[in-house]
N, C-alpha and C positions, 0 to 999 in steps of 0.2 A: 530345386525349383526350375521349371521349364522356362525356356526363353519367352514363350507366349505370356506366361504369368508375370515374368520379370518385366516385360514390355508394358503390360497393362498397369502395373503398379508404379513403374518409374516413368511417368508421363510428363515430366518437366515441371510439375507443380511442387511447391514447397509443402511438406507434410507439417501441418500446424496442429499441435496437440494442446487443446484448451482444457485447463484444469479449473474446476470450480467447486464451491462448497467449502469443505475443510473443517478442521477441528478448531473452531474459533467462534466467539460470540458474534463475529461479523459474518457468519455463514450465510445468512439470508441476503446480505448486501452483495456478496459474491455471486449469488444466483442471478441477481438483476444485472450486475456488471457483465457477467459472462454472456447473457442473452444478447446484449447490445454489441459486444465485441463480435460475437458470432454473426450477427446480422450485417455487420460492416465488412466482413471478410469477402474478398472477391473469389468466388469459386473457380474462376479461370486461373487464378494464381495459386490458390491453396487447396490442398486435399485435407480436409478438416476432420480430426478425430476429437471427440469430446469425452472427457473422463470426469465423473463426479466423485467427490471425496466425502464420505459420510462424517457425521460428527463423532463417530467412533474410530475414524481413521481408515476405514475400508474403502478401497477404490472399486468403482463400478463403471463398466462400459456404457456410455450414454449417447453415442453417435447417432444411432438409428432414432432414438427418442428425440434428439435435437433436430434431426432432419424432418421429423413429423410435426414439429411445433407449428401452430398457426402463426401467421405473420403478426397477429395482434397480441401474441403472448408477451407479457411484460417481464417474465423471468424464466430461467431454466427450472425444471422440476427439482424439488428437494432431493438430493441423493439418498437421504434416509428413507424417503418414500419408495425410491427405486429398489433399495436393498430389502425393503419389507414386502415388496409386491409378490403375488403368488408365482408369477413367472419373472423372477429376478434376472436382469441382464447379466452377462458374464462378469464374474469377479476378476479383478486384475491384480497382478503383482507389480508394485510401483516401478522398479527399474526396467523390467521387461516391457511394461506398458510404454515407457519412454523410448526404449530402444527398438521396439517391434518394427520390423520392415527396414531397418537401417542397413543391415549387412546380410549377405548370403554368399557363400562360396568365395569369400574374400573380396567381393565387390560391393561398393557403396550403392545402395538403391535410392535413397532419398536425402535431400536436405531437410533435416528435422529441426523445428523450432518449437519449444514449449512456451505457451503463454499461461503463466500462473495468474488467472483472474481471481486471486485469493486476497483476502484482507485480514490483517491481524496475525496473531501467533500461528505457528504451523503453516505458514504460507508466505507471509511478507517479511519474516524475521530471519531469513537465511537458511532455514531448514530445507525447504523445497529447492532453493537455489543450490544448496550443497548436494542434494540428491541429483540434480541435473548435471552438476560437475562430475559426480561419480559415474553417471551414465554416459558422460561425454556427449551431451547434446546442448545445442544453443538454447538460450531462454531469454525472454523479454524482461527488461527491467534491470535494476541494480544487481551487482554481484553479491557474493556471500558476505563479505565484510561490510559493505555499505548497507545491505539489507538488515543485518543484525544490529549494527551500530545505530542506524536511524530508527529502528523499531523500539529500541530501549531508550526512552526519553532521558533517563538519568545519565546514561553513558554518552548520548549525543550532546547533552547540555555541558557535560564535562569537557568534551572535545571542543565544543563551541567556545567555551571559556578559555581553553588553551590557545585557541586561534585568535583570541581577542575580539570576538564578535559580540555585539550588544544583545542582551536578553534580559528578561524579567528575573528578579531574585527568586530563588527556589531552595528547597531543602529536600534531600533524599530521605526516605523513611522505609525501614524494614517493616513488612507486614506483621512481624512478631509483636509490634506495639499493640496490635488489636488483641493478641492472645495473652498478653501479660496479665496474670490474675491480680497482681498487686496494684496495678494502675500507675506504677511509678514511671513507666515508659511514656504513657500518655501525658502525665504531668510534666515530664521533662520536655516533651515535644511542644506542649502548649507554651511553655516558657520560651522556647526557641522561636516559635512562630511569632509570639508577641514582640520579641526582641529584634528579630531579623527581618520579618516580613510585614507584620501588622495585619489587622483584620480588614476586610475578609480575605480568604485565600481560596484557591481552587485545589481540590485534591483529585488525583487521577492515578490509575495504574501506570507503571512505567512502560509495560508492554501491552498496549491495546490501542485501538483506533476508533474512528467513528463516534467519538465522545462517549463511548460505553464505559460505565463505571466512574464518570466524572461528575462531581458536584461541588457546590459552593458552600463554604462554611464561614459564618460570620461571628462565631464565638466557640468556646471550648466544647460545648455540648454538640453543636453541629459538626465540629471537627471530628469528634468520636464517631458520629453516624456516617460521615463521609469516608472515614478510614475503613469502616466495616464494609461499606459498599465497594470501595476500590479493591480491598483485599480479597473479594470474591474472584477477581480476575487475574491477580498477579501477586507474587510474594515480595515485590519491591514497589514502592509507591512514591509519589511526589506531592509536596505542597508548594504552591506557587503564589506569589503575590498577585492581587488583582490589578490588571492594567486596564484603565478606562481609555479606550482609543478605537480607532477604526481597524477592522480586520481585513488585511490585504493578503492576496495570494499571487504567486507567480509560477509559471510552468518552466521546467528545465528539460531539455531534450538534447541528446547527443553523447558522444564519447570525448573527443578532443578536437575542437573546443566544445564546451557546453554552451548551448544556445538558450536564450530566455525568451519568454513570451511577453505579451502585454500584461498589464497589471489588472487583477480582478479584485472586487470588494464584496465581502459578505456582510449583509445587514440582518442579523438574527431577529426572528420574531419573538423569541423568548429571552430570558436573562442572558443566555449564551447560546452558541451555535451547537445545539444538542442533536441527538440521533433523529428525533422526529422532524426537526427542521431540515436535516440533511437528506432524509430518505423517504419520509412518509407524507408529511403534510405539504412539503414544497412551498411553505409560506415564507421562507427566508428570502430576502432580496439578494440576488446575485447580479452584480453590475459589472459588465465587461464591455469596454475597458473602464477602469475606475477613474474617477476625476481626481487625478494627482498631478503635481507639477512634473516637468521633465527631470528636474533635479532629484526628486523623490524616486521616480521610476528608475533613473540611472543608478542611484545608490542601492535601491532594492535589488536590482539585477546583479550588481557586484557582490552584495552580501549573500545572495542566494547561491551564486557560483562558489563563493568562499566557503559557505556552509557545506555544500556538497563535497568540495575538496577536503574539508576537515574530517569527514567521516567516510571518504572514498565512495561516494554515490555518483553513479553515472547512468546514462541511457534515458532514464525517466524519473522525474520527481516533481512533486508540487511542494513548494516551500511557502510556509505561512508566517506572517508577520503581524505584529500590533504596531499601529502608527499613532503615536501620541502627537496629534496635530498641534496642540497648544505649545508643547515643549519642543516640537520639531525633532522628535526621536523616533527612529525605526527600531523595533525590538524583534529579534528573531524568535519565533515560537517553536516550530518543528518542521521536519522533512517527512513527507509521505512518499514512499518509494513505489507503491502500487496504488495510486489514487483511484477513486471510483470512476467507472465508465458508464454510469447510469445517465439517462437523458437529462437529469438536472445536475450532473457533476461538473465541477469547476474546471478540471484539467482539460477535457476536450473542448470546452467553451473557450478557454484561454487560447488554445492553439488554433481554433477555428477563426477567432478574431485576429490572429497573427498570420493568417493565410494558409494554414494547414488544416484542411477539413478532416472529418472523422475517418473516412476511408483511407485518406492519405496518411493520417497519423498512424493508423494500424500498420500500413506498409512500411512507414519509416521506422517504427519500433521493431518490426521483424527484421528489417535490413540491419539495424544496429545490433540486434542479437547475433546475426550471422557474422557480422564484421568482428565483434568481440570474440566470438568463438574461434574464428580463424586466427585472430591475433594471439589468443592464448594457446592454440594448437601449435603455433610456431615456436613456443618457448621450449628450451631444452629440458628434458626430464631425466637425463643421465649425466654421469660425470664424463 
């Protein structure tokens, strides 16, 4: 590579690789999040490369297409559409796509940071994070362990219980209960639900987000239907007791220490905060800051940090709670390690109300990615 080309590529900006789409039922949400992350990136600080991941797992170059999007575009184009186009953009091999331009003739060209604007399995669950570790590039969000543990709700809840954190009662369920031709597994589960949880319960896939595959069951018949729905998305499921209370959320940001945002509240327009409420209708009430006492806010911040520590989550997270106001109880629900970045998403709103605007939040997350990568690069890898 000539010095002229080397100089033109290494212009002092951070090479930011934005991944979107993915092999997940949350694919379309990712397309919206990625569009708004892209719009918030300062072109004076970042040299942005955009990579779409199709629902079949193929990677496609989407930088030129992203640059040509009108300012009014609400989402990135579906990667599947790019892959099916008559003139398909260049196909990419994952590790090379992440490492491209980093090294030549023994010299480092760029500071590279990968932003996985992905949601759900094959993106938020430690898989892409592990790929980044193998490629030796910095990446935004929690590490491999934290991403995998937080994504698996059953695993996370087990860790929360071990840390003594308050949460709703729940039962882990293998999806094989749906496939049992005798019906004995379902009969046994119904007895467990009635004895340990009571009706109604919420049934959900262990590894999924955006309320996809989640439904409410008020009796054994509805439980069977709910299990069939959840089993479309994962082979391990959960049944949780219904908690009637306020839905509160808090943002976490940083490495050590972990910082917390103001409290937000979700007021669903449906029976619960479902996919339509979150991403399409926009009819849910999102209150930032939430009207809670300072004592509740302080307790929630402590519990959120403890929950993140329990499953090794750092850098970025939104931690969700139920608040039983009458009983004075805060119950930990779950941790989202790659929360939505859409215009109506709670995580950016929480930090904006805490004094960190959208663009500044993007910069902070990229800086955290670089800091963690430098920290890990200093670890000894030989005897």
